[in-house]
C-alpha atoms as one frame of an Amber mdcrd trajectory, in Angstrom:
protein
  85.301  37.992 -36.353  87.741  35.563 -37.492  88.179  34.034 -40.413  89.619
  29.782 -41.454  90.563  29.866 -45.015  90.486  25.990 -46.278  90.051  23.310
 -47.854  87.178  20.717 -46.541  86.420  17.592 -47.728  83.422  16.904 -46.454
  81.581  13.125 -46.225  78.486  13.954 -44.044  77.269  17.758 -44.130  74.733
  16.932 -41.031  77.514  15.621 -39.020  79.564  18.865 -40.295  77.526  21.312
 -39.294  76.962  19.450 -36.088  80.366  19.922 -35.107  80.318  23.272 -35.945
  77.577  23.476 -33.488  79.023  22.105 -30.668  82.387  24.150 -31.390  80.525
  27.120 -31.108  78.003  26.057 -28.100  81.287  25.465 -26.395  83.038  28.718
 -27.064  79.408  30.730 -27.007  80.557  32.122 -30.917  78.759  31.552 -34.074
  80.308  29.937 -36.693  78.913  29.393 -40.117  80.814  27.802 -43.158  80.737
  29.671 -46.960  81.752  28.387 -50.151  84.611  30.643 -50.999  83.735  31.279
 -54.535  80.628  33.013 -53.182  82.697  35.319 -51.170  84.261  38.580 -52.088
  86.520  39.124 -49.274  86.742  39.725 -45.571  84.992  43.170 -45.751  81.756
  41.728 -47.265  81.576  38.823 -44.677  81.995  41.671 -42.107  78.944  43.825
 -43.313  76.781  40.450 -43.454  77.685  40.052 -39.813  76.737  44.077 -39.059
  73.468  44.020 -40.613  72.739  40.564 -39.148  73.158  41.880 -35.478  71.141
  45.150 -36.398  68.548  42.591 -38.065  68.500  40.740 -34.754  68.906  43.682
 -31.996  65.595  45.137 -34.031  63.830  42.170 -33.581  63.490  42.173 -37.208
  65.650  38.816 -38.228  64.095  36.084 -40.649  66.129  33.350 -38.844  66.168
  32.337 -35.341  69.616  31.088 -35.369  72.249  33.970 -35.934  74.666  31.612
 -38.036  71.857  31.755 -40.684  70.814  35.213 -40.386  74.022  35.843 -40.954
  74.596  33.717 -44.431  71.298  35.686 -45.762  72.633  38.445 -45.214  75.896
  37.599 -47.169  73.879  36.125 -49.623  71.984  39.231 -50.052  68.602  36.838
 -50.004  66.054  36.772 -47.525  65.024  32.950 -48.520  67.124  30.299 -47.033
  66.687  27.966 -49.333  68.645  29.943 -51.716  71.209  31.726 -49.649  72.119
  27.952 -48.504  73.648  27.602 -52.160  76.519  29.765 -50.693  76.935  27.475
 -47.760  79.500  24.367 -48.131  78.192  20.859 -49.541  79.370  17.740 -49.416
  82.766  16.640 -51.210  85.670  19.097 -51.706  84.924  22.749 -51.098  87.592
  25.705 -50.998  85.879  27.605 -48.004  86.233  30.340 -45.495  84.390  29.846
 -41.932  83.585  32.329 -40.088  84.052  32.772 -36.396  82.428  35.395 -34.313
  82.005  36.237 -30.782  78.144  37.442 -30.603  77.617  38.624 -27.051  80.658
  41.378 -27.601  80.420  44.294 -25.496  83.672  46.591 -25.714  87.240  45.950
 -27.073  86.825  42.416 -27.259  85.408  41.778 -23.327  82.479  39.694 -23.405
  79.295  41.664 -21.937  78.593  38.924 -19.710  81.548  39.028 -18.055  82.251
  35.882 -19.220  86.175  36.282 -20.203  87.722  37.258 -23.462  85.872  37.404
 -26.833  89.349  37.630 -29.103  90.382  34.280 -26.745  86.999  32.670 -27.477
  87.109  33.309 -31.389  90.582  31.976 -31.409  90.200  28.541 -28.895  86.547
  27.837 -31.561  89.034  28.856 -34.795  92.117  26.063 -33.588  88.827  23.635
 -33.166  87.746  24.197 -36.112  91.212  23.964 -37.651  91.700  20.690 -36.059
  88.160  18.817 -37.749  88.949  16.034 -40.007  86.886  17.550 -42.483  89.532
  20.361 -42.943  91.800  19.069 -45.053  94.548  22.134 -45.840  94.689  25.933
 -44.391  95.266  27.912 -47.442  94.371  31.664 -48.703  90.744  31.109 -50.410
  89.591  34.752 -50.418  92.998  36.630 -52.107  91.472  35.389 -56.257  88.079
  36.219 -56.308  85.991  33.911 -58.590  84.329  37.358 -60.458  82.284  35.062
 -62.561  80.800  33.000 -59.765  79.777  36.358 -57.819  78.354  38.140 -60.182
  75.935  35.499 -61.420  75.200  34.866 -58.062  74.402  38.477 -57.096  73.235
  39.438 -60.363  76.015  41.963 -61.243  75.760  42.231 -64.930  78.362  43.535
 -67.370  77.024  47.088 -68.240  76.314  47.624 -64.088  80.545  47.033 -64.067
  80.837  49.329 -66.721  79.056  51.788 -65.173  81.103  52.135 -62.564  84.490
  52.238 -61.355  83.616  50.627 -58.039  85.338  47.102 -57.302  83.298  44.046
 -57.740  83.867  43.781 -53.868  81.891  47.020 -52.860  79.227  46.347 -55.619
  78.482  42.816 -53.759  78.758  44.474 -50.066  75.950  47.092 -51.903  73.819
  43.825 -52.453  74.167  42.851 -48.995  73.547  46.191 -47.925  69.961  46.903
 -50.296  68.513  42.950 -48.493  67.836  45.547 -45.614  66.193  48.437 -47.661
  64.167  45.395 -49.571  62.821  43.791 -46.815
């Protein structure tokens, strides 16, 4: 999994999503863009990818598209409409774009014999960074928006006060609970 932390300026969301899909198809990877305010760090997205892949492997996925299934897990929600809040929208957004090779066997070599998964992810990330919508590449995950994360994932002050777990750990717990609640 590779991440591009950036600022996006999107004029046409449908065209931007189509561009991401075309890059993903060209390099045989999954690409999903997130509003960085809703992401509690790299581990949050890694956990979402792992759980989405497990659901797909078991035939328990809600979405037909892997990128949407990853979005559902990252959002900790089964309803696509509610999970979309975590995605990007038209206008300027501090974002993180996830690129993940989805047919990986061992140690970064694709199971279909088609090449190197790491190279596919890197090439995809470069293609995404070259899109006109990417106006800057800059850290977007260093300082999480705690208020937005607590509100979106329904983490209360009482819950935070009752544990010494980090906010990132509590968000990952919400992501994992989606598996239990289905």
